[in-house]
C-alpha positions in Angstrom: -29.8 -39.7 -40.3 -29.5 -40.7 -36.7 -31.9 -43.7 -35.6 -33.8 -43.0 -32.3 -33.7 -45.6 -29.9 -35.0 -44.0 -27.0 -38.8 -43.3 -26.4 -40.4 -39.6 -26.7 -39.3 -38.0 -23.3 -42.1 -37.3 -20.8 -41.9 -33.7 -21.5 -39.5 -30.6 -22.3 -40.4 -27.1 -21.5 -39.4 -23.6 -22.5 -40.1 -21.1 -19.6 -40.2 -17.5 -18.9 -38.7 -16.1 -15.5 -39.7 -12.9 -14.1 -37.9 -11.1 -11.2 -40.2 -10.7 -8.1 -38.3 -8.0 -6.8 -38.4 -5.8 -10.1 -41.1 -7.6 -12.0 -41.6 -4.5 -14.3 -37.9 -3.1 -15.0 -35.8 -6.4 -14.9 -35.4 -8.2 -18.2 -37.4 -11.5 -18.1 -35.0 -14.7 -18.7 -35.9 -17.5 -21.1 -34.7 -21.1 -20.8 -35.6 -24.7 -21.4 -35.7 -27.7 -19.0 -37.4 -31.2 -18.5 -38.0 -30.3 -14.8 -39.4 -26.9 -14.2 -39.5 -27.0 -10.3 -35.8 -28.0 -10.1 -34.7 -25.6 -12.7 -36.5 -22.9 -10.7 -34.6 -23.7 -7.5 -31.2 -23.6 -9.5 -32.0 -20.0 -10.8 -32.9 -19.0 -7.3 -29.5 -20.3 -5.7 -31.2 -23.2 -3.8 -29.4 -25.8 -5.7 -26.4 -25.8 -7.8 -26.7 -24.8 -11.4 -28.9 -21.7 -12.7 -27.3 -19.2 -14.9 -25.2 -16.0 -14.6 -27.9 -13.7 -15.6 -30.4 -14.9 -12.7 -27.4 -14.9 -10.2 -27.8 -11.4 -9.1 -29.1 -11.4 -5.5 -31.0 -8.1 -5.9 -33.2 -9.6 -8.5 -34.0 -13.0 -6.6 -36.2 -14.9 -6.1 -37.3 -15.4 -9.9 -40.9 -16.5 -10.6 -41.6 -19.1 -13.4 -44.7 -17.4 -14.8 -45.0 -18.5 -18.2 -44.4 -22.2 -19.8 -44.8 -23.7 -23.1 -44.8 -27.6 -22.4 -45.0 -30.6 -24.6 -41.8 -30.5 -26.8 -41.2 -34.2 -28.0 -37.5 -33.5 -27.8 -34.7 -31.7 -26.2 -33.5 -30.2 -29.4 -37.1 -29.2 -30.4 -37.3 -27.2 -26.9 -33.7 -25.8 -27.6 -35.0 -24.6 -31.1 -37.8 -22.8 -29.9 -36.0 -21.2 -26.8 -33.2 -19.9 -29.1 -35.7 -18.4 -31.4 -37.4 -16.7 -28.2 -34.4 -15.4 -26.9 -33.2 -14.0 -30.5 -36.5 -13.1 -32.2 -34.6 -10.3 -34.0 -32.5 -12.9 -36.1 -34.5 -16.0 -35.9 -35.4 -17.5 -39.1 -38.7 -19.0 -37.7 -39.9 -15.3 -37.7 -40.4 -13.4 -41.0 -38.7 -10.1 -41.2 -41.7 -8.3 -42.0 -43.4 -9.9 -38.9 -40.6 -9.3 -36.4 -41.8 -7.3 -33.2 -38.2 -7.1 -31.7 -35.7 -5.3 -33.7 -32.2 -4.3 -32.9 -30.4 -1.3 -34.6 -27.1 -1.7 -32.5 -24.4 -3.8 -33.7 -21.7 -6.3 -32.1 -18.0 -6.0 -32.8 -18.5 -9.0 -35.3 -21.4 -7.0 -37.0 -24.3 -9.0 -35.7 -27.2 -7.4 -34.4 -27.4 -7.1 -30.4 -30.1 -8.7 -28.7 -32.8 -6.1 -27.9 -33.9 -5.6 -24.2 -37.5 -7.4 -24.2 -40.0 -7.1 -21.5 -42.9 -9.5 -20.6 -45.2 -8.2 -23.3 -42.7 -8.6 -26.1 -41.6 -12.0 -25.0 -45.3 -13.1 -24.8 -46.1 -11.4 -28.3 -43.0 -13.3 -29.9 -44.1 -16.7 -28.2 -47.4 -16.0 -30.3 -45.7 -15.5 -33.5 -43.6 -18.7 -32.9 -46.7 -20.8 -32.2 -48.1 -19.4 -35.5 -45.0 -20.1 -37.7 -44.9 -23.2 -39.7 -41.9 -24.8 -37.7 -44.1 -25.1 -34.4 -47.9 -24.6 -35.4 -48.7 -28.1 -35.5 -46.7 -29.4 -32.4 -48.5 -30.9 -29.3 -47.9 -27.9 -27.1 -49.4 -26.4 -24.3 -49.4 -22.7 -22.9 -49.1 -22.7 -19.2 -49.9 -19.3 -17.5 -49.4 -19.1 -13.5 -50.0 -15.3 -12.9 -53.1 -13.2 -13.7 -51.1 -10.2 -14.7 -49.4 -12.3 -17.2 -52.3 -13.9 -18.4 -54.0 -10.5 -19.1 -50.8 -9.6 -21.2 -51.2 -13.0 -23.0 -54.9 -12.5 -23.8 -53.9 -9.0 -25.0 -51.4 -10.6 -27.5 -54.0 -12.8 -28.9 -56.8 -10.1 -29.4 -54.3 -7.7 -31.2 -53.1 -10.2 -34.2 -55.1 -10.9 -37.3 -53.9 -14.6 -37.5 -55.1 -16.7 -34.3 -53.6 -19.7 -32.9 -54.9 -23.0 -33.9 -58.2 -23.9 -32.0 -56.7 -27.2 -30.6 -53.9 -25.5 -29.1 -54.1 -26.1 -25.2 -54.0 -22.9 -23.1 -53.9 -23.7 -19.1 -54.0 -21.5 -16.3 -53.2 -22.1 -12.7 -53.1 -19.1 -10.3 -53.6 -21.3 -7.1 -49.7 -21.6 -6.3 -48.4 -19.5 -3.7 -46.0 -16.4 -4.8 -42.3 -17.1 -4.3 -40.6 -16.2 -1.0 -39.6 -12.4 -0.9 -36.3 -13.3 0.8 -34.4 -16.5 0.3 -32.7 -18.5 3.2 -29.4 -17.1 4.2 -30.0 -13.6 2.8 -31.2 -11.7 5.9 -34.2 -13.5 6.5 -35.5 -13.8 9.9 -36.3 -17.6 10.2 -37.7 -17.6 13.5 -40.2 -14.6 12.8 -41.2 -16.5 9.5 -41.8 -19.8 11.3 -44.1 -17.9 14.0 -46.2 -16.0 11.4 -46.6 -19.4 9.7 -47.6 -21.1 12.8 -50.2 -18.5 13.7 -51.7 -18.2 10.1 -52.1 -22.2 10.3 -53.9 -21.9 13.8 -56.3 -19.2 12.4 -56.9 -21.0 9.2 -59.7 -23.4 8.8 -58.4 -26.9 8.6 -61.6 -28.0 6.5 -60.8 -25.7 3.8 -56.9 -25.9 4.0 -55.6 -27.7 0.6 -53.8 -31.1 1.4 -50.2 -31.5 0.7 -50.8 -33.5 -2.2 -53.3 -31.0 -3.7 -50.6 -28.2 -3.2 -47.8 -30.7 -4.7 -50.2 -30.5 -8.2 -50.4 -26.8 -8.4 -48.5 -24.2 -10.2 -45.2 -25.5 -12.0 -45.4 -28.8 -9.8 -48.5 -29.6 -11.9 -46.6 -30.0 -14.9 -45.7 -33.8 -15.3 -41.9 -34.7 -15.6 -42.1 -38.4 -16.1 -44.8 -41.0 -17.7 -47.2 -41.3 -14.8 -50.0 -39.7 -17.0 -49.5 -42.6 -19.4 -50.0 -45.4 -16.9 -53.5 -46.5 -17.5 -52.8 -46.2 -21.3 -49.5 -48.1 -21.2 -51.1 -50.7 -18.9 -54.0 -51.2 -21.5 -51.9 -51.4 -24.5 -49.5 -54.1 -22.8 -52.4 -56.1 -21.8 -53.8 -56.1 -25.5 -50.7 -57.1 -27.2 -49.6 -59.7 -24.4 -53.0 -61.4 -24.9 -53.1 -60.6 -28.7 -56.4 -59.0 -28.7 -55.7 -56.3 -31.5 -57.8 -58.2 -33.9 -58.0 -56.4 -37.3 -57.2 -52.6 -38.1 -60.0 -50.4 -37.2 -59.5 -48.7 -40.4 -58.6 -50.8 -43.4 -59.8 -54.1 -41.4 -56.3 -55.5 -42.4 -54.8 -58.2 -40.4 -52.3 -57.1 -37.6 -49.6 -59.6 -36.6 -48.1 -59.3 -33.3 -44.8 -57.9 -33.5 -44.7 -57.3 -37.2 -45.7 -53.7 -37.3 -46.2 -50.5 -35.8 -49.8 -50.3 -34.3 -51.5 -47.4 -32.6 -54.0 -47.9 -29.7 -56.9 -45.4 -29.0 -56.2 -43.8 -25.5 -60.0 -43.8 -24.7 -61.0 -45.4 -21.4 -62.6 -48.9 -22.2 -61.9 -48.5 -25.8 -59.7 -51.2 -27.4 -59.4 -49.9 -31.1 -56.1 -50.7 -32.9 -54.8 -49.7 -36.1 -51.8 -49.5 -38.5 -49.8 -46.2 -37.8 -50.1 -45.2 -41.3 -53.8 -45.7 -41.4 -54.2 -43.4 -38.1 -52.1 -41.0 -39.8 -54.2 -41.0 -43.1 -57.4 -40.6 -41.1 -56.1 -37.8 -39.1 -54.8 -35.9 -42.1 -58.0 -36.4 -44.0 -60.1 -35.0 -41.4 -58.1 -32.1 -40.4 -55.5 -31.4 -43.1 -54.8 -27.8 -44.0 -52.0 -26.0 -45.3 -49.5 -24.4 -43.2 -49.6 -20.7 -42.3 -47.6 -20.1 -45.3 -49.8 -22.0 -47.5 -47.2 -23.5 -49.4 -47.0 -27.0 -48.3 -49.6 -29.6 -47.2 -49.1 -31.3 -43.7 -47.6 -34.6 -43.4 -48.2 -35.2 -39.9 -51.7 -34.9 -38.5 -52.4 -32.7 -35.1 -55.1 -35.2 -33.9 -57.1 -38.1 -34.9 -60.5 -39.2 -33.9 -61.0 -43.0 -33.1 -63.9 -44.6 -35.2 -64.4 -47.0 -32.4 -65.3 -44.5 -29.4 -65.4 -41.2 -31.2 -62.6 -39.9 -29.0 -60.2 -37.2 -30.4 -56.8 -38.0 -29.5 -53.7 -35.6 -29.9 -51.1 -37.2 -32.2 -48.6 -36.4 -29.6 -50.0 -38.6 -27.2 -50.6 -41.5 -29.6 -46.9 -41.3 -30.5 -45.6 -40.7 -27.3 -47.3 -44.2 -26.1 -46.2 -46.0 -29.1 -42.7 -44.7 -28.8 -42.7 -45.9 -25.0 -44.1 -49.2 -26.2 -41.6 -50.0 -28.9 -38.3 -48.2 -27.6 -38.9 -48.1 -23.5 -39.5 -51.5 -22.2 -37.6 -50.7 -19.0 -39.6 -47.1 -18.6 -42.9 -49.2 -19.0 -41.9 -51.9 -16.5 -40.8 -49.3 -13.8 -44.2 -47.4 -14.6 -46.3 -50.3 -14.2 -44.4 -51.9 -11.1 -46.8 -52.0 -8.1 -45.0 -50.4 -5.1 -45.7 -52.0 -1.7 -47.2 -49.8 0.9 -45.5 -49.3 4.3 -48.4 -51.7 5.9 -47.8 -54.3 3.4 -44.0 -54.4 4.2 -44.9 -54.4 8.0 -47.5 -57.3 7.4 -44.9 -59.3 5.2 -42.3 -58.9 8.0 -44.7 -60.1 10.7 -45.7 -63.4 8.6 -41.9 -64.0 8.2 -41.4 -63.8 11.8 -44.3 -65.8 12.7 -43.2 -68.5 10.1 -39.8 -68.5 11.7 -41.1 -69.0 15.1 -43.5 -71.8 14.1 -40.3 -73.6 12.5 -38.6 -73.1 15.6 -41.5 -74.8 17.7 -41.6 -77.6 15.0 -38.1 -78.4 15.7 -38.1 -78.3 19.3 -41.2 -80.5 19.5 -39.4 -83.0 17.0 -36.0 -83.0 19.6 
């Protein structure tokens, strides 16, 4: 078994693309990526990369309308992606529960991939999120189009087995639609710019979103780095640097610095620290239930409640910070490094020039 030497990555996503030109007839595309915005640019031909199935100009631009985020590894995301792209043969979906079935065969005798639409893709996402393989993972469902969200709600209402209550469902309909025509494909750039300028003049400046607010909407709002963990990582570093961990919050046992795996509560202002196995036992005892198959008991909790502040923390968040602290010293240093502002740099330069001028004056006075 390979020993992991890197921290859990910030994020890995499995996404669904829909053609904005033929949203109801073109077959959707399923893929995985750690950076949704960059990947969408590749599929639309704005940067190098993409896929042959999304290279047809008559279907561009593509929209990223649905994302399952939070996969703890690239391999985990690839497994989910393959199962979603091949639901007719995936072992993660029982034969009697399969929605996508193919009667056609390839030359090698394997079933051909059925032609799916957005409703069947989302129905298969629902199946996979309920399967024992993925039902306990720290995932988040992100929907970016109202029409797609309506389809998702219908998928949820038509099944007898619901998703687990703690699974996060997030909607964001604030991002603008993808451009109807890409640059270099017959677009009248001057006309578009004039229209944008006129719209900008007519808009109310007080109600217009700032550039920072726009950058946090749609697929751009999905984190691709460790910034969401900055305050958490800063708190844990301070606790262990000054050896404030004390006794385990659960078993009251001693916790010597650097001699074990210790988990810290992510709650603001809470410094409760405990052994990794104590947190796991506590989480399993409070939320332990059999998987959907009913055959096995869970070995890893979904969440755990801190006995100090009462915060219910996602197990994925706890393990991501722990792996970052134990395996990602460089990443933490980069995360906590304070960047100097432009004003501070100018001020420092001015101070250096003043000090140099003063030194010259002193030398001249001595001569």
